[in-house]
N, CA and C atoms as an extended XYZ file, in Angstrom:
444
Properties=species:S:1:pos:R:3:atomname:S:1:resname:S:1:resid:I:1 pbc="F F F"
N       127.722       26.610     -107.684 N   MET     1
C       127.353       25.350     -107.088 CA  MET     1
C       127.497       24.284     -108.226 C   MET     1
N       127.842       23.058     -107.819 N   PHE     2
C       128.121       21.990     -108.732 CA  PHE     2
C       126.778       21.247     -108.975 C   PHE     2
N       126.570       20.812     -110.182 N   ALA     3
C       125.422       19.846     -110.468 CA  ALA     3
C       126.053       18.662     -111.190 C   ALA     3
N       125.851       17.490     -110.580 N   CYS     4
C       126.398       16.243     -111.052 CA  CYS     4
C       125.359       15.491     -111.893 C   CYS     4
N       125.736       15.148     -113.023 N   ILE     5
C       124.795       14.454     -113.929 CA  ILE     5
C       124.797       13.009     -113.657 C   ILE     5
N       125.931       12.439     -113.237 N   ASN     6
C       125.944       10.974     -113.059 CA  ASN     6
C       126.997       10.652     -111.980 C   ASN     6
N       127.061        9.357     -111.661 N   GLN     7
C       127.895        8.930     -110.517 CA  GLN     7
C       129.334        9.202     -110.788 C   GLN     7
N       129.780        9.202     -112.064 N   PHE     8
C       131.152        9.402     -112.306 CA  PHE     8
C       131.602       10.862     -111.959 C   PHE     8
N       130.684       11.743     -112.233 N   GLN     9
C       130.879       13.120     -111.890 CA  GLN     9
C       130.846       13.361     -110.372 C   GLN     9
N       129.986       12.644     -109.735 N   ALA    10
C       129.910       12.771     -108.297 CA  ALA    10
C       131.194       12.269     -107.660 C   ALA    10
N       131.635       11.101     -108.137 N   LEU    11
C       132.903       10.538     -107.589 CA  LEU    11
C       134.093       11.400     -107.968 C   LEU    11
N       134.066       12.004     -109.080 N   TYR    12
C       135.175       12.899     -109.540 CA  TYR    12
C       135.193       14.115     -108.631 C   TYR    12
N       133.976       14.663     -108.374 N   LEU    13
C       133.887       15.811     -107.420 CA  LEU    13
C       134.419       15.400     -106.108 C   LEU    13
N       134.073       14.267     -105.586 N   LEU    14
C       134.628       13.842     -104.269 CA  LEU    14
C       136.076       13.741     -104.284 C   LEU    14
N       136.612       13.224     -105.374 N   HIS    15
C       138.146       13.121     -105.497 CA  HIS    15
C       138.733       14.584     -105.515 C   HIS    15
N       138.099       15.483     -106.223 N   GLN    16
C       138.514       16.813     -106.304 CA  GLN    16
C       138.600       17.441     -104.915 C   GLN    16
N       137.451       17.218     -104.160 N   MET    17
C       137.293       17.819     -102.857 CA  MET    17
C       138.534       17.393     -101.931 C   MET    17
N       138.861       16.062     -102.051 N   LYS    18
C       139.988       15.482     -101.305 CA  LYS    18
C       141.283       16.155     -101.686 C   LYS    18
N       141.465       16.358     -102.984 N   SER    19
C       142.713       16.952     -103.525 CA  SER    19
C       142.814       18.346     -103.044 C   SER    19
N       141.748       19.081     -102.833 N   TYR    20
C       141.816       20.472     -102.302 CA  TYR    20
C       141.791       20.452     -100.694 C   TYR    20
N       142.002       19.262     -100.196 N   LYS    21
C       142.160       19.084      -98.708 CA  LYS    21
C       140.816       19.525      -97.986 C   LYS    21
N       139.653       19.365      -98.657 N   VAL    22
C       138.407       19.536      -98.055 CA  VAL    22
C       138.183       18.296      -97.158 C   VAL    22
N       137.862       18.503      -95.857 N   VAL    23
C       137.586       17.393      -94.946 CA  VAL    23
C       136.144       16.847      -95.208 C   VAL    23
N       136.183       15.600      -95.647 N   LEU    24
C       134.931       14.970      -95.990 CA  LEU    24
C       134.291       14.368      -94.703 C   LEU    24
N       133.039       14.598      -94.538 N   ASP    25
C       132.365       14.117      -93.331 CA  ASP    25
C       131.179       13.265      -93.713 C   ASP    25
N       130.441       12.870      -92.617 N   MET    26
C       129.352       11.895      -92.759 CA  MET    26
C       128.256       12.523      -93.798 C   MET    26
N       128.065       13.836      -93.742 N   TYR    27
C       127.135       14.433      -94.615 CA  TYR    27
C       127.457       14.335      -96.124 C   TYR    27
N       128.791       14.514      -96.308 N   THR    28
C       129.284       14.417      -97.693 CA  THR    28
C       129.140       13.033      -98.173 C   THR    28
N       129.542       12.022      -97.436 N   TYR    29
C       129.385       10.668      -97.878 CA  TYR    29
C       127.921       10.222      -98.032 C   TYR    29
N       127.123       10.728      -97.077 N   THR    30
C       125.678       10.301      -97.251 CA  THR    30
C       125.082       10.876      -98.432 C   THR    30
N       125.431       12.165      -98.688 N   THR    31
C       124.879       12.791     -100.014 CA  THR    31
C       125.312       11.985     -101.211 C   THR    31
N       126.516       11.583     -101.183 N   LEU    32
C       127.031       10.731     -102.308 CA  LEU    32
C       126.301        9.395     -102.309 C   LEU    32
N       125.977        8.783     -101.261 N   ILE    33
C       125.254        7.463     -101.270 CA  ILE    33
C       123.810        7.713     -101.756 C   ILE    33
N       123.162        8.815     -101.365 N   GLN    34
C       121.842        9.150     -101.823 CA  GLN    34
C       121.846        9.334     -103.327 C   GLN    34
N       122.824       10.085     -103.892 N   SER    35
C       122.881       10.335     -105.266 CA  SER    35
C       123.113        9.054     -106.040 C   SER    35
N       123.998        8.217     -105.635 N   LEU    36
C       124.247        6.921     -106.342 CA  LEU    36
C       123.019        6.077     -106.283 C   LEU    36
N       122.282        5.977     -105.147 N   CYS    37
C       121.116        5.115     -105.061 CA  CYS    37
C       120.018        5.633     -105.906 C   CYS    37
N       119.834        6.901     -106.071 N   LYS    38
C       118.777        7.466     -106.838 CA  LYS    38
C       119.079        7.126     -108.417 C   LYS    38
N       120.316        6.954     -108.765 N   GLU    39
C       120.748        6.596     -110.070 CA  GLU    39
C       120.698        5.057     -110.264 C   GLU    39
N       120.396        4.333     -109.166 N   GLY    40
C       120.435        2.803     -109.371 CA  GLY    40
C       121.827        2.243     -109.265 C   GLY    40
N       122.841        2.996     -108.777 N   LYS    41
C       124.174        2.508     -108.696 CA  LYS    41
C       124.458        2.028     -107.304 C   LYS    41
N       123.744        1.015     -106.881 N   LEU    42
C       123.758        0.468     -105.541 CA  LEU    42
C       125.035       -0.123     -105.196 C   LEU    42
N       125.681       -0.794     -106.129 N   GLN    43
C       126.947       -1.516     -105.814 CA  GLN    43
C       128.040       -0.435     -105.413 C   GLN    43
N       128.043        0.676     -106.071 N   VAL    44
C       128.948        1.740     -105.812 CA  VAL    44
C       128.629        2.351     -104.496 C   VAL    44
N       127.303        2.662     -104.297 N   ALA    45
C       126.848        3.258     -103.065 CA  ALA    45
C       127.166        2.358     -101.830 C   ALA    45
N       127.020        1.086     -102.002 N   LYS    46
C       127.321        0.093     -100.804 CA  LYS    46
C       128.757        0.245     -100.459 C   LYS    46
N       129.654        0.507     -101.350 N   SER    47
C       131.082        0.487     -101.099 CA  SER    47
C       131.472        1.758     -100.260 C   SER    47
N       130.589        2.720     -100.169 N   ILE    48
C       130.828        3.940      -99.438 CA  ILE    48
C       130.867        3.682      -97.908 C   ILE    48
N       130.013        2.812      -97.378 N   ILE    49
C       129.845        2.626      -95.978 CA  ILE    49
C       131.199        2.105      -95.421 C   ILE    49
N       131.805        0.971      -95.987 N   PRO    50
C       133.023        0.569      -95.420 CA  PRO    50
C       134.147        1.576      -95.551 C   PRO    50
N       134.139        2.406      -96.605 N   ARG    51
C       135.113        3.528      -96.706 CA  ARG    51
C       134.968        4.474      -95.553 C   ARG    51
N       133.728        4.771      -95.275 N   MET    52
C       133.396        5.736      -94.096 CA  MET    52
C       133.953        5.115      -92.840 C   MET    52
N       133.635        3.822      -92.612 N   LEU    53
C       134.071        3.229      -91.316 CA  LEU    53
C       135.632        3.127      -91.179 C   LEU    53
N       136.273        2.877      -92.331 N   ARG    54
C       137.789        2.917      -92.282 CA  ARG    54
C       138.345        4.256      -91.961 C   ARG    54
N       137.668        5.306      -92.324 N   LEU    55
C       138.063        6.705      -91.982 CA  LEU    55
C       137.587        7.169      -90.654 C   LEU    55
N       136.888        6.309      -89.888 N   GLY    56
C       136.404        6.653      -88.591 CA  GLY    56
C       135.156        7.487      -88.545 C   GLY    56
N       134.444        7.508      -89.705 N   ILE    57
C       133.142        8.176      -89.844 CA  ILE    57
C       131.987        7.198      -89.689 C   ILE    57
N       131.248        7.389      -88.677 N   LYS    58
C       130.124        6.464      -88.432 CA  LYS    58
C       128.827        6.859      -89.255 C   LYS    58
N       128.384        6.007      -90.098 N   PRO    59
C       127.139        6.271      -90.857 CA  PRO    59
C       125.946        6.360      -89.870 C   PRO    59
N       125.025        7.149      -90.207 N   ASP    60
C       123.938        7.343      -89.321 CA  ASP    60
C       122.601        6.773      -90.113 C   ASP    60
N       121.498        6.968      -89.499 N   ILE    61
C       120.224        6.452      -90.040 CA  ILE    61
C       119.969        6.910      -91.471 C   ILE    61
N       120.339        8.176      -91.756 N   VAL    62
C       120.111        8.760      -93.029 CA  VAL    62
C       120.958        8.077      -94.066 C   VAL    62
N       122.186        7.672      -93.784 N   SER    63
C       123.092        6.920      -94.648 CA  SER    63
C       122.387        5.559      -95.019 C   SER    63
N       121.926        4.889      -93.982 N   TYR    64
C       121.376        3.588      -94.162 CA  TYR    64
C       119.995        3.694      -94.815 C   TYR    64
N       119.268        4.688      -94.507 N   ASN    65
C       117.930        4.888      -95.197 CA  ASN    65
C       118.239        5.037      -96.782 C   ASN    65
N       119.255        5.709      -97.183 N   SER    66
C       119.613        5.879      -98.529 CA  SER    66
C       119.818        4.491      -99.191 C   SER    66
N       120.635        3.611      -98.468 N   LEU    67
C       120.707        2.328      -99.018 CA  LEU    67
C       119.424        1.453      -99.063 C   LEU    67
N       118.629        1.586      -98.043 N   ILE    68
C       117.329        0.917      -98.021 CA  ILE    68
C       116.509        1.374      -99.273 C   ILE    68
N       116.529        2.729      -99.493 N   TYR    69
C       115.870        3.177     -100.764 CA  TYR    69
C       116.457        2.591     -101.985 C   TYR    69
N       117.727        2.538     -102.101 N   GLY    70
C       118.414        1.929     -103.248 CA  GLY    70
C       118.001        0.447     -103.451 C   GLY    70
N       117.947       -0.336     -102.426 N   TYR    71
C       117.545       -1.681     -102.553 CA  TYR    71
C       116.159       -1.802     -102.962 C   TYR    71
N       115.270       -1.018     -102.308 N   CYS    72
C       113.844       -1.032     -102.646 CA  CYS    72
C       113.660       -0.621     -104.147 C   CYS    72
N       114.474        0.320     -104.622 N   LEU    73
C       114.281        0.739     -105.992 CA  LEU    73
C       114.493       -0.274     -107.003 C   LEU    73
N       115.384       -1.149     -106.712 N   ILE    74
C       115.763       -2.337     -107.665 CA  ILE    74
C       115.042       -3.627     -107.241 C   ILE    74
N       114.222       -3.569     -106.208 N   GLY    75
C       113.437       -4.719     -105.751 CA  GLY    75
C       114.228       -5.864     -105.018 C   GLY    75
N       115.363       -5.406     -104.370 N   GLU    76
C       116.126       -6.429     -103.626 CA  GLU    76
C       115.684       -6.440     -102.206 C   GLU    76
N       114.496       -6.968     -101.939 N   MET    77
C       113.940       -6.943     -100.646 CA  MET    77
C       114.579       -7.834      -99.661 C   MET    77
N       115.220       -9.011     -100.153 N   ASP    78
C       116.000       -9.877      -99.287 CA  ASP    78
C       117.236       -9.116      -98.766 C   ASP    78
N       117.860       -8.372      -99.726 N   ALA    79
C       119.032       -7.553      -99.280 CA  ALA    79
C       118.642       -6.521      -98.210 C   ALA    79
N       117.421       -5.907      -98.405 N   VAL    80
C       116.970       -5.020      -97.358 CA  VAL    80
C       116.887       -5.563      -95.992 C   VAL    80
N       116.347       -6.830      -95.979 N   ARG    81
C       116.232       -7.565      -94.694 CA  ARG    81
C       117.596       -7.796      -94.062 C   ARG    81
N       118.503       -8.169      -94.913 N   LYS    82
C       119.904       -8.426      -94.402 CA  LYS    82
C       120.567       -7.007      -93.874 C   LYS    82
N       120.262       -6.021      -94.643 N   LEU    83
C       120.720       -4.680      -94.179 CA  LEU    83
C       120.154       -4.302      -92.829 C   LEU    83
N       118.819       -4.619      -92.707 N   PHE    84
C       118.059       -4.290      -91.558 CA  PHE    84
C       118.643       -4.973      -90.361 C   PHE    84
N       118.930       -6.283      -90.534 N   ASP    85
C       119.553       -7.123      -89.534 CA  ASP    85
C       120.950       -6.483      -89.135 C   ASP    85
N       121.712       -6.132      -90.076 N   ASN    86
C       123.108       -5.573      -89.850 CA  ASN    86
C       122.913       -4.269      -89.057 C   ASN    86
N       121.984       -3.428      -89.446 N   MET    87
C       121.720       -2.195      -88.768 CA  MET    87
C       121.460       -2.448      -87.316 C   MET    87
N       120.577       -3.338      -87.088 N   HIS    88
C       120.121       -3.763      -85.696 CA  HIS    88
C       121.349       -4.202      -84.931 C   HIS    88
N       122.181       -5.026      -85.526 N   SER    89
C       123.354       -5.566      -84.781 CA  SER    89
C       124.343       -4.537      -84.385 C   SER    89
N       124.383       -3.359      -85.112 N   ILE    90
C       125.295       -2.305      -84.769 CA  ILE    90
C       124.619       -1.185      -84.096 C   ILE    90
N       123.367       -1.380      -83.661 N   GLY    91
C       122.721       -0.433      -82.810 CA  GLY    91
C       121.960        0.729      -83.600 C   GLY    91
N       121.729        0.597      -84.819 N   ILE    92
C       121.073        1.549      -85.651 CA  ILE    92
C       119.678        1.048      -85.835 C   ILE    92
N       118.640        1.687      -85.291 N   GLU    93
C       117.276        1.311      -85.471 CA  GLU    93
C       116.557        2.060      -86.508 C   GLU    93
N       115.579        1.393      -87.111 N   LEU    94
C       114.817        2.054      -88.220 CA  LEU    94
C       114.033        3.187      -87.614 C   LEU    94
N       113.872        4.218      -88.387 N   ASP    95
C       112.962        5.309      -88.026 CA  ASP    95
C       111.761        5.280      -88.966 C   ASP    95
N       110.835        6.316      -88.804 N   LEU    96
C       109.659        6.339      -89.516 CA  LEU    96
C       109.965        6.413      -91.076 C   LEU    96
N       111.011        7.172      -91.438 N   SER    97
C       111.303        7.245      -92.833 CA  SER    97
C       111.757        5.905      -93.420 C   SER    97
N       112.514        5.103      -92.569 N   SER    98
C       112.910        3.780      -92.952 CA  SER    98
C       111.761        2.849      -93.289 C   SER    98
N       110.777        2.930      -92.429 N   TYR    99
C       109.633        2.144      -92.546 CA  TYR    99
C       108.796        2.531      -93.795 C   TYR    99
N       108.610        3.848      -93.981 N   ILE   100
C       107.847        4.361      -95.142 CA  ILE   100
C       108.524        3.883      -96.443 C   ILE   100
N       109.843        3.874      -96.497 N   THR   101
C       110.528        3.430      -97.640 CA  THR   101
C       110.371        1.935      -97.818 C   THR   101
N       110.400        1.177      -96.792 N   LEU   102
C       110.192       -0.301      -96.889 CA  LEU   102
C       108.765       -0.504      -97.277 C   LEU   102
N       107.780        0.107      -96.644 N   PHE   103
C       106.388       -0.127      -97.046 CA  PHE   103
C       106.202        0.156      -98.543 C   PHE   103
N       106.761        1.192      -99.069 N   ASN   104
C       106.680        1.551     -100.497 CA  ASN   104
C       107.380        0.449     -101.314 C   ASN   104
N       108.499       -0.026     -100.900 N   GLY   105
C       109.162       -1.146     -101.560 CA  GLY   105
C       108.411       -2.395     -101.663 C   GLY   105
N       107.849       -2.743     -100.524 N   TYR   106
C       106.928       -3.953     -100.454 CA  TYR   106
C       105.630       -3.737     -101.391 C   TYR   106
N       105.034       -2.615     -101.262 N   PHE   107
C       103.907       -2.334     -102.209 CA  PHE   107
C       104.321       -2.402     -103.639 C   PHE   107
N       105.408       -1.832     -104.007 N   ASN   108
C       105.848       -1.833     -105.407 CA  ASN   108
C       106.112       -3.294     -105.931 C   ASN   108
N       106.407       -4.225     -104.987 N   ARG   109
C       106.630       -5.656     -105.350 CA  ARG   109
C       105.446       -6.521     -105.076 C   ARG   109
N       104.291       -5.809     -104.781 N   ARG   110
C       103.070       -6.469     -104.442 CA  ARG   110
C       103.244       -7.533     -103.289 C   ARG   110
N       103.974       -7.173     -102.305 N   MET   111
C       104.250       -7.957     -101.142 CA  MET   111
C       103.450       -7.480      -99.937 C   MET   111
N       102.185       -7.526     -100.130 N   VAL   112
C       101.270       -6.853      -99.089 CA  VAL   112
C       101.314       -7.514      -97.779 C   VAL   112
N       101.510       -8.867      -97.772 N   ASP   113
C       101.645       -9.529      -96.473 CA  ASP   113
C       102.888       -9.082      -95.652 C   ASP   113
N       103.958       -8.820      -96.392 N   ASP   114
C       105.113       -8.283      -95.773 CA  ASP   114
C       104.945       -6.858      -95.173 C   ASP   114
N       104.029       -6.054      -95.807 N   VAL   115
C       103.670       -4.747      -95.311 CA  VAL   115
C       102.974       -4.909      -93.884 C   VAL   115
N       102.029       -5.871      -93.851 N   SER   116
C       101.371       -6.125      -92.590 CA  SER   116
C       102.375       -6.488      -91.491 C   SER   116
N       103.210       -7.397      -91.826 N   LEU   117
C       104.198       -7.919      -90.854 CA  LEU   117
C       105.148       -6.733      -90.384 C   LEU   117
N       105.528       -5.987      -91.344 N   LEU   118
C       106.416       -4.843      -91.041 CA  LEU   118
C       105.731       -3.874      -90.125 C   LEU   118
N       104.488       -3.655      -90.366 N   LEU   119
C       103.707       -2.689      -89.548 CA  LEU   119
C       103.608       -3.193      -88.079 C   LEU   119
N       103.421       -4.498      -87.979 N   LEU   120
C       103.427       -5.104      -86.603 CA  LEU   120
C       104.779       -4.941      -85.946 C   LEU   120
N       105.842       -5.268      -86.702 N   LYS   121
C       107.219       -5.104      -86.259 CA  LYS   121
C       107.503       -3.621      -85.879 C   LYS   121
N       107.090       -2.797      -86.641 N   MET   122
C       107.317       -1.313      -86.324 CA  MET   122
C       106.668       -0.946      -84.943 C   MET   122
N       105.462       -1.360      -84.804 N   ARG   123
C       104.700       -1.114      -83.558 CA  ARG   123
C       105.385       -1.764      -82.345 C   ARG   123
N       105.926       -3.008      -82.591 N   SER   124
C       106.499       -3.677      -81.456 CA  SER   124
C       107.879       -3.031      -80.971 C   SER   124
N       108.430       -2.223      -81.839 N   THR   125
C       109.618       -1.432      -81.428 CA  THR   125
C       109.317       -0.231      -80.625 C   THR   125
N       108.001        0.112      -80.626 N   GLY   126
C       107.550        1.342      -79.957 CA  GLY   126
C       107.326        2.535      -80.880 C   GLY   126
N       107.612        2.351      -82.136 N   LEU   127
C       107.422        3.376      -83.123 CA  LEU   127
C       105.874        3.323      -83.529 C   LEU   127
N       105.118        4.409      -83.430 N   MET   128
C       103.781        4.531      -83.739 CA  MET   128
C       103.626        5.163      -85.084 C   MET   128
N       102.732        4.700      -85.929 N   PRO   129
C       102.594        5.293      -87.295 CA  PRO   129
C       102.105        6.741      -87.135 C   PRO   129
N       102.646        7.578      -87.902 N   ASP   130
C       102.158        8.962      -87.975 CA  ASP   130
C       101.341        9.229      -89.286 C   ASP   130
N       101.002       10.435      -89.514 N   LEU   131
C       100.182       10.809      -90.680 CA  LEU   131
C       100.885       10.296      -92.042 C   LEU   131
N       102.187       10.416      -92.070 N   HIS   132
C       103.011       10.019      -93.289 CA  HIS   132
C       102.870        8.532      -93.547 C   HIS   132
N       103.014        7.829      -92.370 N   VAL   133
C       102.990        6.347      -92.540 CA  VAL   133
C       101.590        5.926      -92.993 C   VAL   133
N       100.537        6.493      -92.379 N   TYR   134
C        99.157        6.161      -92.762 CA  TYR   134
C        98.940        6.563      -94.272 C   TYR   134
N        99.390        7.754      -94.697 N   ASN   135
C        99.215        8.090      -96.058 CA  ASN   135
C        99.787        7.119      -96.939 C   ASN   135
N       101.125        6.644      -96.611 N   CYS   136
C       101.810        5.636      -97.402 CA  CYS   136
C       100.928        4.322      -97.532 C   CYS   136
N       100.417        3.894      -96.355 N   LEU   137
C        99.736        2.692      -96.303 CA  LEU   137
C        98.358        2.748      -97.083 C   LEU   137
N        97.692        3.909      -96.972 N   ILE   138
C        96.418        4.092      -97.745 CA  ILE   138
C        96.683        4.108      -99.178 C   ILE   138
N        97.637        4.901      -99.607 N   LEU   139
C        97.985        4.910     -101.034 CA  LEU   139
C        98.397        3.580     -101.585 C   LEU   139
N        99.271        2.908     -100.850 N   GLY   140
C        99.760        1.561     -101.291 CA  GLY   140
C        98.620        0.502     -101.328 C   GLY   140
N        97.704        0.515     -100.455 N   CYS   141
C        96.577       -0.390     -100.447 CA  CYS   141
C        95.654       -0.148     -101.582 C   CYS   141
N        95.374        1.246     -101.845 N   ALA   142
C        94.512        1.627     -102.862 CA  ALA   142
C        95.092        1.261     -104.275 C   ALA   142
N        96.384        1.399     -104.395 N   GLU   143
C        97.020        1.069     -105.699 CA  GLU   143
C        97.018       -0.435     -105.899 C   GLU   143
N        97.281       -1.191     -104.757 N   PHE   144
C        97.248       -2.604     -104.877 CA  PHE   144
C        95.944       -3.163     -105.196 C   PHE   144
N        94.899       -2.552     -104.550 N   ASP   145
C        93.469       -3.026     -104.770 CA  ASP   145
C        93.056       -2.715     -106.155 C   ASP   145
N        93.536       -1.592     -106.709 N   ARG   146
C        93.200       -1.181     -108.053 CA  ARG   146
C        93.800       -2.092     -109.106 C   ARG   146
N        94.951       -2.561     -108.865 N   ASP   147
C        95.704       -3.472     -109.772 CA  ASP   147
C        95.202       -4.886     -109.724 C   ASP   147
N        94.492       -5.290     -108.628 N   ASN   148
C        94.049       -6.641     -108.518 CA  ASN   148
C        92.525       -6.830     -108.849 C   ASN   148
């Protein structure tokens, strides 16, 4: 099994897979996006989606959740909103994991009012909070309250 230390090794491995005629699919590209976002290499990760589309591979909610995580990690909440609008326009709706990632991003930026608005928006789409959402909200509020 391969272990990639950084994005260059991940991209090199992807290139090697292509040279060995390994058919790359949505899961391969999504894994690459996740790895790049975890390293904070959002610009490179963002470039994967158009590449997937050119190859006829449709990104799914997991692909987009990885980008949401990447934006939240670096505090680009305005970019998250734009991504959310883009997702909506192409028919990909947020799931509970998306919302949890966004809640955490807003809490990390001390944007508690945005958390409240997002919770209302989530409910308006028909998604109801589950145990994981409530845990996220409780922990975020407790941390925010402790810091203020």
